[in-house]
N, C-alpha and C positions, 0 to 999 in steps of 0.2 A: 280558475281556468286561465291559461295563457294562450294567446293566439299568435302563431308565427305566420305573418302575412307575407306571401310571395307576390311580387309584382307580376302582372300578366305576361309581360315581355320575357321574364326569366322563368316562367312556370315550367316550360319544357325541360330545361336543364336542371332546375333546382328542386322541384316539387318532390320527386321520388327520393332524392338524397336527404331532404329535410325530414320526410316522413320516417325514413329509416333511422336517421340520427336521433329523433325524439321518440322512437318506438318504445323505449324503456321508461319514459316519463308520461304517466297518464294525465298529468296536469297540463300538457301542451297539446294543442290542436293545430295542425298545419292547414292553412287555407290559401286559396288563390284570390287575389283582389280582382273582382269583376266589375268594378265601377267604370263607367264610361263618361266622357264629356268633361267639360271644365268644372272646376270647383265653383259652385254658385256663390259661395261666400266671399271669394277673393275680390278685394277692392271695392265692394259695394257697401253703401250705407244702408241703414235699416229702412229708409224710405217711409212709407205709410205706416209701418209698424213701430216706428221710433217711440211713439207715445206709450205703446203697450209694453215695451221692453223695460224691465226693472232689474237692476243689478243689486243683489243683496249680499250682505256679509252674514254667512251662516254661523259664524262663531257665536258662542253664548255671550251675551252682554255681561259686562262686569257689574258687580253690585256698586251702586253709587256710594260715595263717602270715602272715609279714610279708616285705616286700622289704628287702634289705640297703641301707644308705645308700651312695650313690655320689657321687663328687666330680664336679662339673661340669667339662667340658673347659676348659682355659685357652687 
């Protein structure tokens, strides 16, 4: 599913055009952004939740050790 997000300020002029444009593509949904206020994340530190936050690497860990040398087939 792909969302085409229209800013609220442009919804009057763009929403119907974009719905018509993507009408042939069932994987696209056109929506209007209705969020209000400032972005609460902008410029603030984690504060009291800093200790709870953990950044992890989700990639699978490599097997420790080295691979043996192999001879190329002749």
